[in-house]
NUTIRO-497027 format. One record per atom (N, C-alpha, C): residue number from 1; atom name; x, y, z; residue in one letter. Coordinates in steps of 0.2 Angstrom, whole numbers, plus 5000, padded with zeros to 4 digits. Example, Ala and Ser with C-alpha at 12.3 -4.5 7.8 and 13.67 -1.06 7.14 Angstrom:
     k    a     xx     yy     zz   r
     1    N   5066   4972   5039   a
     1   CA   5062   4978   5039   a
     1    C   5066   4984   5039   a
     2    N   5064   4989   5035   s
     2   CA   5068   4995   5036   s
     2    C   5064   5000   5039   s
END
This chain:
     k    a     xx     yy     zz   r
     1    N   4694   4788   5074   m
     1   CA   4699   4791   5077   m
     1    C   4699   4799   5076   m
     2    N   4699   4803   5081   d
     2   CA   4699   4810   5080   d
     2    C   4706   4812   5078   d
     3    N   4706   4814   5071   s
     3   CA   4713   4817   5069   s
     3    C   4715   4823   5072   s
     4    N   4711   4827   5074   k
     4   CA   4713   4833   5078   k
     4    C   4716   4832   5084   k
     5    N   4713   4827   5088   k
     5   CA   4716   4825   5094   k
     5    C   4723   4822   5094   k
     6    N   4723   4818   5089   d
     6   CA   4730   4814   5088   d
     6    C   4735   4818   5085   d
     7    N   4734   4823   5082   f
     7   CA   4739   4827   5078   f
     7    C   4743   4831   5083   f
     8    N   4749   4830   5083   k
     8   CA   4754   4834   5087   k
     8    C   4758   4839   5083   k
     9    N   4758   4845   5085   t
     9   CA   4762   4850   5082   t
     9    C   4769   4849   5083   t
    10    N   4773   4849   5077   p
    10   CA   4780   4847   5078   p
    10    C   4784   4853   5081   p
    11    N   4788   4852   5085   k
    11   CA   4792   4857   5088   k
    11    C   4798   4859   5084   k
    12    N   4798   4866   5083   i
    12   CA   4803   4869   5079   i
    12    C   4808   4873   5083   i
    13    N   4814   4872   5083   s
    13   CA   4819   4876   5087   s
    13    C   4823   4880   5082   s
    14    N   4825   4886   5085   f
    14   CA   4829   4890   5081   f
    14    C   4836   4891   5085   f
    15    N   4841   4891   5081   q
    15   CA   4848   4892   5085   q
    15    C   4850   4899   5083   q
    16    N   4850   4903   5088   i
    16   CA   4853   4910   5087   i
    16    C   4860   4910   5087   i
    17    N   4863   4912   5082   p
    17   CA   4871   4913   5082   p
    17    C   4873   4918   5087   p
    18    N   4878   4915   5090   t
    18   CA   4881   4920   5095   t
    18    C   4889   4921   5093   t
    19    N   4891   4927   5096   v
    19   CA   4897   4929   5095   v
    19    C   4901   4929   5101   v
    20    N   4906   4925   5101   t
    20   CA   4910   4925   5108   t
    20    C   4916   4929   5107   t
    21    N   4918   4931   5113   t
    21   CA   4925   4935   5113   t
    21    C   4929   4931   5118   t
    22    N   4935   4929   5116   t
    22   CA   4940   4926   5121   t
    22    C   4945   4930   5123   t
    23    N   4947   4929   5129   t
    23   CA   4953   4934   5131   t
    23    C   4958   4929   5134   t
    24    N   4964   4930   5131   t
    24   CA   4970   4927   5134   t
    24    C   4973   4930   5140   t
    25    N   4974   4926   5145   a
    25   CA   4976   4929   5152   a
    25    C   4983   4930   5152   a
    26    N   4987   4930   5147   a
    26   CA   4994   4931   5147   a
    26    C   4996   4937   5150   a
    27    N   4994   4943   5147   n
    27   CA   4995   4949   5150   n
    27    C   4989   4954   5150   n
    28    N   4983   4951   5149   g
    28   CA   4977   4954   5150   g
    28    C   4975   4959   5144   g
    29    N   4980   4959   5139   n
    29   CA   4979   4964   5134   n
    29    C   4977   4961   5127   n
    30    N   4979   4954   5127   d
    30   CA   4978   4950   5120   d
    30    C   4971   4948   5120   d
    31    N   4967   4951   5116   k
    31   CA   4959   4950   5115   k
    31    C   4958   4948   5108   k
    32    N   4954   4943   5107   s
    32   CA   4952   4941   5100   s
    32    C   4945   4941   5099   s
    33    N   4942   4946   5095   n
    33   CA   4935   4946   5094   n
    33    C   4933   4943   5087   n
    34    N   4929   4938   5087   k
    34   CA   4927   4935   5081   k
    34    C   4923   4939   5077   k
    35    N   4919   4944   5079   l
    35   CA   4915   4948   5075   l
    35    C   4920   4953   5071   l
    36    N   4925   4955   5074   q
    36   CA   4929   4960   5071   q
    36    C   4933   4956   5065   q
    37    N   4935   4949   5067   q
    37   CA   4938   4945   5062   q
    37    C   4934   4944   5056   q
    38    N   4927   4943   5057   n
    38   CA   4923   4942   5052   n
    38    C   4922   4948   5047   n
    39    N   4922   4954   5050   r
    39   CA   4922   4960   5046   r
    39    C   4929   4961   5043   r
    40    N   4934   4959   5046   n
    40   CA   4941   4959   5042   n
    40    C   4941   4955   5036   n
    41    N   4938   4949   5036   d
    41   CA   4937   4945   5031   d
    41    C   4934   4948   5025   d
    42    N   4930   4952   5026   l
    42   CA   4926   4955   5020   l
    42    C   4929   4962   5018   l
    43    N   4934   4964   5022   d
    43   CA   4937   4971   5020   d
    43    C   4943   4970   5016   d
    44    N   4943   4973   5009   p
    44   CA   4948   4972   5005   p
    44    C   4955   4975   5007   p
    45    N   4954   4980   5012   r
    45   CA   4960   4983   5014   r
    45    C   4964   4978   5019   r
    46    N   4960   4973   5022   v
    46   CA   4963   4969   5027   v
    46    C   4965   4962   5023   v
    47    N   4960   4959   5020   n
    47   CA   4961   4953   5016   n
    47    C   4962   4954   5009   n
    48    N   4969   4952   5007   k
    48   CA   4971   4954   5000   k
    48    C   4968   4949   4995   k
    49    N   4965   4944   4998   r
    49   CA   4962   4939   4993   r
    49    C   4955   4942   4990   r
    50    N   4952   4947   4993   v
    50   CA   4946   4950   4990   v
    50    C   4947   4954   4984   v
    51    N   4944   4953   4979   m
    51   CA   4946   4956   4973   m
    51    C   4942   4963   4973   m
    52    N   4946   4968   4970   i
    52   CA   4943   4975   4970   i
    52    C   4939   4976   4964   i
    53    N   4933   4979   4965   q
    53   CA   4929   4980   4959   q
    53    C   4932   4986   4955   q
    54    N   4932   4985   4949   s
    54   CA   4935   4991   4944   s
    54    C   4931   4997   4944   s
    55    N   4924   4996   4946   g
    55   CA   4920   5002   4945   g
    55    C   4919   5006   4951   g
    56    N   4923   5004   4957   c
    56   CA   4922   5007   4963   c
    56    C   4929   5010   4965   c
    57    N   4928   5015   4970   s
    57   CA   4934   5018   4973   s
    57    C   4937   5013   4978   s
    58    N   4944   5012   4978   t
    58   CA   4947   5008   4983   t
    58    C   4950   5012   4988   t
    59    N   4949   5019   4988   l
    59   CA   4952   5023   4993   l
    59    C   4949   5022   5000   l
    60    N   4953   5022   5005   g
    60   CA   4950   5021   5012   g
    60    C   4955   5025   5017   g
    61    N   4953   5024   5023   s
    61   CA   4957   5027   5028   s
    61    C   4965   5025   5028   s
    62    N   4969   5029   5029   n
    62   CA   4976   5027   5028   n
    62    C   4979   5021   5031   n
    63    N   4978   5015   5027   v
    63   CA   4980   5009   5030   v
    63    C   4986   5006   5025   v
    64    N   4991   5004   5028   a
    64   CA   4997   5002   5024   a
    64    C   4996   4995   5022   a
    65    N   4999   4993   5016   d
    65   CA   4997   4987   5013   d
    65    C   5001   4981   5016   d
    66    N   5007   4982   5019   s
    66   CA   5011   4977   5022   s
    66    C   5015   4980   5028   s
    67    N   5018   4975   5031   d
    67   CA   5023   4977   5037   d
    67    C   5029   4982   5034   d
    68    N   5031   4980   5028   d
    68   CA   5036   4984   5025   d
    68    C   5034   4991   5024   d
    69    N   5028   4992   5021   d
    69   CA   5025   4998   5020   d
    69    C   5025   5002   5027   d
    70    N   5023   4999   5032   k
    70   CA   5022   5002   5038   k
    70    C   5029   5004   5041   k
    71    N   5034   5000   5040   n
    71   CA   5041   5002   5042   n
    71    C   5043   5008   5038   n
    72    N   5041   5008   5032   n
    72   CA   5044   5014   5028   n
    72    C   5039   5020   5028   n
    73    N   5034   5019   5032   n
    73   CA   5029   5025   5033   n
    73    C   5026   5026   5026   n
    74    N   5025   5021   5022   k
    74   CA   5021   5022   5016   k
    74    C   5014   5021   5016   k
    75    N   5010   5025   5014   k
    75   CA   5003   5024   5014   k
    75    C   5000   5023   5007   k
    76    N   4998   5017   5005   k
    76   CA   4996   5016   4999   k
    76    C   4989   5017   4997   k
    77    N   4985   5018   5003   i
    77   CA   4978   5020   5002   i
    77    C   4976   5027   5004   i
    78    N   4973   5030   5000   r
    78   CA   4972   5037   5001   r
    78    C   4965   5038   5004   r
    79    N   4964   5044   5007   n
    79   CA   4957   5045   5010   n
    79    C   4952   5047   5005   n
    80    N   4946   5045   5006   k
    80   CA   4941   5047   5001   k
    80    C   4938   5053   5004   k
    81    N   4934   5057   4999   v
    81   CA   4931   5063   5001   v
    81    C   4924   5062   4999   v
    82    N   4919   5066   5002   r
    82   CA   4912   5066   5000   r
    82    C   4911   5070   4994   r
    83    N   4910   5067   4988   l
    83   CA   4909   5071   4982   l
    83    C   4903   5075   4982   l
    84    N   4903   5081   4978   k
    84   CA   4897   5085   4978   k
    84    C   4892   5081   4973   k
    85    N   4885   5083   4974   p
    85   CA   4880   5080   4970   p
    85    C   4882   5082   4962   p
    86    N   4881   5077   4958   g
    86   CA   4882   5078   4951   g
    86    C   4890   5077   4949   g
    87    N   4893   5074   4954   h
    87   CA   4901   5072   4952   h
    87    C   4902   5065   4953   h
    88    N   4898   5061   4951   s
    88   CA   4899   5054   4951   s
    88    C   4903   5052   4944   s
    89    N   4905   5045   4944   a
    89   CA   4908   5043   4938   a
    89    C   4904   5043   4932   a
    90    N   4898   5042   4933   l
    90   CA   4893   5042   4927   l
    90    C   4892   5050   4925   l
    91    N   4892   5054   4930   d
    91   CA   4891   5061   4928   d
    91    C   4897   5064   4924   d
    92    N   4903   5061   4926   w
    92   CA   4909   5063   4922   w
    92    C   4909   5060   4915   w
    93    N   4907   5054   4914   y
    93   CA   4906   5051   4908   y
    93    C   4901   5055   4903   y
    94    N   4896   5057   4906   k
    94   CA   4891   5061   4903   k
    94    C   4894   5068   4901   k
    95    N   4898   5071   4905   l
    95   CA   4901   5078   4904   l
    95    C   4906   5077   4898   l
    96    N   4910   5072   4898   t
    96   CA   4915   5071   4893   t
    96    C   4912   5070   4886   t
    97    N   4906   5067   4886   n
    97   CA   4903   5065   4880   n
    97    C   4898   5071   4877   n
    98    N   4896   5075   4881   e
    98   CA   4892   5081   4879   e
    98    C   4896   5087   4878   e
    99    N   4900   5089   4883   v
    99   CA   4904   5095   4883   v
    99    C   4911   5094   4881   v
   100    N   4914   5088   4883   g
   100   CA   4921   5087   4881   g
   100    C   4922   5086   4874   g
   101    N   4918   5083   4871   i
   101   CA   4918   5081   4864   i
   101    C   4919   5087   4859   i
   102    N   4917   5093   4862   q
   102   CA   4917   5100   4859   q
   102    C   4924   5103   4861   q
   103    N   4928   5100   4865   g
   103   CA   4934   5103   4866   g
   103    C   4934   5108   4872   g
   104    N   4928   5108   4876   k
   104   CA   4927   5113   4881   k
   104    C   4929   5111   4888   k
   105    N   4933   5105   4889   l
   105   CA   4935   5103   4895   l
   105    C   4943   5104   4896   l
   106    N   4945   5109   4892   i
   106   CA   4952   5110   4892   i
   106    C   4953   5118   4893   i
   107    N   4957   5119   4898   t
   107   CA   4959   5126   4900   t
   107    C   4966   5128   4898   t
   108    N   4967   5134   4898   g
   108   CA   4974   5137   4896   g
   108    C   4976   5137   4889   g
   109    N   4972   5136   4885   l
   109   CA   4974   5136   4878   l
   109    C   4975   5143   4875   l
   110    N   4972   5147   4877   d
   110   CA   4972   5154   4874   d
   110    C   4979   5157   4875   d
   111    N   4982   5155   4881   s
   111   CA   4989   5158   4882   s
   111    C   4995   5155   4878   s
   112    N   4993   5150   4875   l
   112   CA   4998   5146   4871   l
   112    C   5000   5150   4865   l
   113    N   4996   5155   4862   i
   113   CA   4997   5159   4856   i
   113    C   5003   5163   4857   i
   114    N   5004   5165   4863   k
   114   CA   5010   5170   4865   k
   114    C   5015   5167   4869   k
   115    N   5015   5160   4870   d
   115   CA   5020   5156   4873   d
   115    C   5026   5155   4869   d
   116    N   5032   5158   4870   e
   116   CA   5038   5157   4866   e
   116    C   5040   5149   4866   e
   117    N   5039   5146   4872   d
   117   CA   5041   5139   4872   d
   117    C   5037   5135   4868   d
   118    N   5031   5136   4868   f
   118   CA   5026   5132   4864   f
   118    C   5027   5133   4856   f
   119    N   5029   5140   4855   l
   119   CA   5030   5141   4848   l
   119    C   5036   5138   4845   l
   120    N   5041   5137   4849   k
   120   CA   5047   5134   4847   k
   120    C   5047   5127   4846   k
   121    N   5042   5124   4850   l
   121   CA   5041   5116   4849   l
   121    C   5036   5115   4843   l
   122    N   5032   5119   4841   n
   122   CA   5027   5118   4836   n
   122    C   5027   5123   4831   n
   123    N   5027   5120   4825   n
   123   CA   5028   5124   4819   n
   123    C   5021   5127   4817   n
   124    N   5021   5134   4817   p
   124   CA   5015   5138   4815   p
   124    C   5012   5136   4808   p
   125    N   5017   5134   4804   n
   125   CA   5015   5133   4797   n
   125    C   5012   5125   4796   n
   126    N   5013   5121   4801   a
   126   CA   5011   5114   4801   a
   126    C   5003   5114   4801   a
   127    N   5001   5108   4798   g
   127   CA   4993   5108   4797   g
   127    C   4990   5107   4804   g
   128    N   4993   5104   4809   n
   128   CA   4990   5103   4815   n
   128    C   4989   5109   4819   n
   129    N   4994   5114   4818   f
   129   CA   4994   5120   4821   f
   129    C   4989   5125   4819   f
   130    N   4988   5124   4812   k
   130   CA   4983   5128   4809   k
   130    C   4976   5126   4811   k
   131    N   4975   5120   4811   c
   131   CA   4969   5117   4814   c
   131    C   4967   5119   4821   c
   132    N   4973   5119   4825   f
   132   CA   4972   5122   4832   f
   132    C   4970   5129   4832   f
   133    N   4973   5133   4828   m
   133   CA   4971   5140   4827   m
   133    C   4964   5141   4825   m
   134    N   4961   5136   4821   f
   134   CA   4954   5137   4819   f
   134    C   4949   5134   4824   f
   135    N   4952   5132   4830   g
   135   CA   4947   5129   4835   g
   135    C   4946   5122   4835   g
   136    N   4950   5118   4831   v
   136   CA   4949   5111   4832   v
   136    C   4951   5108   4838   v
   137    N   4947   5104   4842   p
   137   CA   4949   5101   4849   p
   137    C   4956   5098   4848   p
   138    N   4960   5099   4853   t
   138   CA   4967   5096   4853   t
   138    C   4967   5089   4853   t
   139    N   4962   5085   4856   f
   139   CA   4963   5078   4855   f
   139    C   4961   5075   4849   f
   140    N   4959   5079   4844   k
   140   CA   4958   5077   4837   k
   140    C   4964   5079   4832   k
   141    N   4968   5082   4835   l
   141   CA   4974   5084   4831   l
   141    C   4979   5079   4830   l
   142    N   4982   5078   4824   k
   142   CA   4987   5073   4822   k
   142    C   4992   5076   4817   k
   143    N   4998   5076   4819   p
   143   CA   5001   5074   4825   p
   143    C   4999   5078   4831   p
   144    N   5000   5076   4837   y
   144   CA   4999   5080   4843   y
   144    C   5003   5086   4843   y
   145    N   5000   5091   4847   l
   145   CA   5004   5097   4848   l
   145    C   5009   5095   4854   l
   146    N   5015   5098   4854   r
   146   CA   5021   5096   4858   r
   146    C   5021   5101   4864   r
   147    N   5023   5098   4870   f
   147   CA   5023   5102   4876   f
   147    C   5029   5099   4880   f
   148    N   5033   5104   4884   n
   148   CA   5038   5102   4888   n
   148    C   5037   5104   4895   n
   149    N   5042   5103   4899   h
   149   CA   5041   5104   4906   h
   149    C   5040   5111   4908   h
   150    N   5043   5116   4904   k
   150   CA   5042   5123   4905   k
   150    C   5035   5125   4904   k
   151    N   5032   5123   4899   i
   151   CA   5025   5124   4898   i
   151    C   5020   5121   4903   i
   152    N   5022   5115   4905   l
   152   CA   5018   5112   4910   l
   152    C   5017   5116   4916   l
   153    N   5023   5119   4918   q
   153   CA   5023   5122   4924   q
   153    C   5019   5128   4925   q
   154    N   5017   5131   4919   k
   154   CA   5013   5137   4919   k
   154    C   5005   5135   4920   k
   155    N   5004   5128   4921   h
   155   CA   4997   5126   4921   h
   155    C   4996   5122   4927   h
   156    N   4997   5125   4933   v
   156   CA   4997   5121   4940   v
   156    C   4992   5123   4945   v
   157    N   4987   5127   4943   s
   157   CA   4982   5130   4947   s
   157    C   4975   5126   4947   s
   158    N   4971   5127   4952   e
   158   CA   4964   5124   4952   e
   158    C   4960   5126   4946   e
   159    N   4961   5132   4943   d
   159   CA   4958   5134   4938   d
   159    C   4961   5132   4931   d
   160    N   4967   5130   4931   d
   160   CA   4970   5128   4925   d
   160    C   4976   5123   4927   d
   161    N   4974   5116   4927   c
   161   CA   4978   5111   4929   c
   161    C   4979   5106   4924   c
   162    N   4986   5105   4922   w
   162   CA   4988   5100   4917   w
   162    C   4993   5095   4921   w
   163    N   4993   5089   4918   t
   163   CA   4997   5084   4920   t
   163    C   4999   5079   4914   t
   164    N   5004   5075   4916   v
   164   CA   5007   5070   4911   v
   164    C   5006   5063   4913   v
   165    N   5003   5059   4908   h
   165   CA   5002   5052   4909   h
   165    C   5004   5048   4903   h
   166    N   5009   5044   4904   n
   166   CA   5012   5040   4898   n
   166    C   5014   5044   4892   n
   167    N   5017   5049   4893   g
   167   CA   5019   5053   4888   g
   167    C   5014   5058   4885   g
   168    N   5008   5058   4888   k
   168   CA   5003   5063   4885   k
   168    C   5001   5068   4890   k
   169    N   5000   5074   4888   v
   169   CA   4998   5079   4892   v
   169    C   4990   5080   4892   v
   170    N   4987   5080   4898   y
   170   CA   4980   5080   4899   y
   170    C   4978   5086   4904   y
   171    N   4972   5089   4902   c
   171   CA   4970   5094   4907   c
   171    C   4965   5091   4912   c
   172    N   4967   5092   4918   m
   172   CA   4963   5089   4924   m
   172    C   4958   5094   4927   m
   173    N   4958   5100   4925   t
   173   CA   4954   5106   4928   t
   173    C   4947   5104   4930   t
   174    N   4943   5101   4925   y
   174   CA   4936   5100   4926   y
   174    C   4935   5093   4930   y
   175    N   4941   5089   4930   y
   175   CA   4940   5083   4933   y
   175    C   4942   5083   4941   y
   176    N   4945   5088   4943   l
   176   CA   4948   5088   4950   l
   176    C   4943   5087   4955   l
   177    N   4937   5089   4954   h
   177   CA   4931   5088   4960   h
   177    C   4927   5082   4958   h
   178    N   4929   5078   4953   f
   178   CA   4926   5072   4952   f
   178    C   4930   5066   4955   f
   179    N   4936   5068   4957   h
   179   CA   4941   5063   4959   h
   179    C   4939   5060   4966   h
   180    N   4938   5054   4967   p
   180   CA   4936   5051   4973   p
   180    C   4941   5053   4979   p
   181    N   4947   5054   4978   g
   181   CA   4952   5056   4983   g
   181    C   4952   5063   4984   g
   182    N   4948   5067   4981   g
   182   CA   4948   5074   4981   g
   182    C   4953   5078   4977   g
   183    N   4952   5085   4976   a
   183   CA   4956   5089   4972   a
   183    C   4963   5090   4974   a
   184    N   4963   5091   4981   d
   184   CA   4970   5093   4984   d
   184    C   4976   5088   4982   d
   185    N   4974   5081   4982   i
   185   CA   4980   5077   4981   i
   185    C   4982   5077   4974   i
   186    N   4977   5079   4969   l
   186   CA   4979   5080   4962   l
   186    C   4983   5086   4961   l
   187    N   4981   5091   4965   l
   187   CA   4985   5098   4964   l
   187    C   4992   5097   4967   l
   188    N   4993   5093   4972   e
   188   CA   4999   5092   4976   e
   188    C   5004   5087   4972   e
   189    N   5001   5082   4969   e
   189   CA   5005   5077   4967   e
   189    C   5005   5076   4959   e
   190    N   5000   5079   4956   a
   190   CA   5000   5078   4948   a
   190    C   5000   5084   4944   a
   191    N   4998   5090   4947   a
   191   CA   4998   5096   4943   a
   191    C   5005   5098   4941   a
   192    N   5006   5099   4934   g
   192   CA   5012   5101   4932   g
   192    C   5018   5096   4932   g
   193    N   5015   5089   4934   k
   193   CA   5020   5084   4934   k
   193    C   5018   5078   4930   k
   194    N   5023   5073   4930   d
   194   CA   5021   5067   4927   d
   194    C   5018   5062   4932   d
   195    N   5012   5061   4932   c
   195   CA   5008   5057   4937   c
   195    C   5008   5049   4935   c
   196    N   5011   5047   4930   t
   196   CA   5011   5040   4928   t
   196    C   5012   5035   4933   t
   197    N   5017   5036   4937   r
   197   CA   5019   5031   4942   r
   197    C   5014   5031   4948   r
   198    N   5012   5037   4950   l
   198   CA   5007   5038   4955   l
   198    C   5000   5035   4953   l
   199    N   4998   5037   4947   f
   199   CA   4992   5034   4945   f
   199    C   4991   5027   4944   f
   200    N   4997   5024   4941   n
   200   CA   4997   5017   4940   n
   200    C   4997   5013   4947   n
   201    N   5000   5016   4952   e
   201   CA   5001   5013   4959   e
   201    C   4994   5012   4962   e
   202    N   4990   5018   4962   y
   202   CA   4983   5018   4965   y
   202    C   4978   5016   4961   y
   203    N   4978   5017   4954   h
   203   CA   4972   5015   4950   h
   203    C   4975   5011   4944   h
   204    N   4978   5005   4945   p
   204   CA   4981   5002   4939   p
   204    C   4976   4999   4934   p
   205    N   4969   4998   4936   w
   205   CA   4964   4996   4932   w
   205    C   4961   5001   4928   w
   206    N   4962   5007   4929   v
   206   CA   4958   5013   4926   v
   206    C   4962   5014   4919   v
   207    N   4957   5014   4914   n
   207   CA   4960   5016   4907   n
   207    C   4960   5024   4906   n
   208    N   4966   5026   4907   v
   208   CA   4967   5034   4908   v
   208    C   4965   5037   4901   v
   209    N   4967   5034   4895   e
   209   CA   4966   5036   4889   e
   209    C   4958   5037   4888   e
   210    N   4954   5033   4890   k
   210   CA   4947   5033   4889   k
   210    C   4944   5038   4894   k
   211    N   4947   5038   4900   l
   211   CA   4944   5043   4906   l
   211    C   4945   5050   4904   l
   212    N   4951   5051   4901   f
   212   CA   4953   5058   4899   f
   212    C   4953   5059   4891   f
   213    N   4949   5055   4888   e
   213   CA   4950   5055   4881   e
   213    C   4949   5062   4878   e
   214    N   4944   5066   4880   t
   214   CA   4942   5073   4877   t
   214    C   4946   5078   4881   t
   215    N   4951   5076   4886   c
   215   CA   4955   5081   4889   c
   215    C   4962   5081   4887   c
   216    N   4963   5077   4882   l
   216   CA   4970   5076   4879   l
   216    C   4972   5083   4876   l
   217    N   4978   5085   4878   i
   217   CA   4980   5092   4875   i
   217    C   4986   5090   4870   i
   218    N   4990   5085   4871   g
   218   CA   4996   5084   4866   g
   218    C   5001   5079   4869   g
   219    N   5007   5079   4866   a
   219   CA   5012   5075   4868   a
   219    C   5017   5078   4872   a
   220    N   5020   5075   4877   y
   220   CA   5025   5078   4881   y
   220    C   5032   5076   4879   y
   221    N   5036   5081   4878   v
   221   CA   5043   5081   4876   v
   221    C   5048   5082   4881   v
   222    N   5052   5077   4882   s
   222   CA   5057   5078   4888   s
   222    C   5062   5083   4886   s
   223    N   5065   5087   4891   e
   223   CA   5070   5092   4890   e
   223    C   5076   5088   4887   e
   224    N   5080   5091   4882   p
   224   CA   5086   5088   4880   p
   224    C   5092   5088   4885   p
END
């Protein structure tokens, strides 16, 4: 028997997936697109069951989280901006470890020597004040230097930007253009203000103390 003649090539069939679009003829406007639904299932802004990665930005086009937010005109998701080369999260980590550790990521310290409000809150004869005068980075001082709202309001520009988070004063000047949401939103909502609620609302997974470890200036003191 000739095996070549008797051998039959098996037939292999491929089923090409199709995407169907159904239209409800009720009013001619109700359309359901399965492709769009599949995309929505993978979009964390649409499907709340999808977990958000802690190492990624969750900022997106202004999409409200719920119907209540839409009714209240609340937008819980900010727009992202295209960061400049060299401004990734890894670049910030490198900058804080190489430059920040030397206390060089904090602006506005020179003006404190003549700031009456600062001198009233901090004892010039105290050990931490003397170390500060000798150039020891503020994040290394114990106890922390003290700052109030009046002092904070003097550091609200792009070249000298301070904020408060969980009772601690941080300098955001060098971080502004590393922020995935852009510098403008920080200047508008955080500069010279307590950003605790806002930051925790949009970035609850971020360890602020670690992120701004070498940008710590001191402790915030509420007005009496």
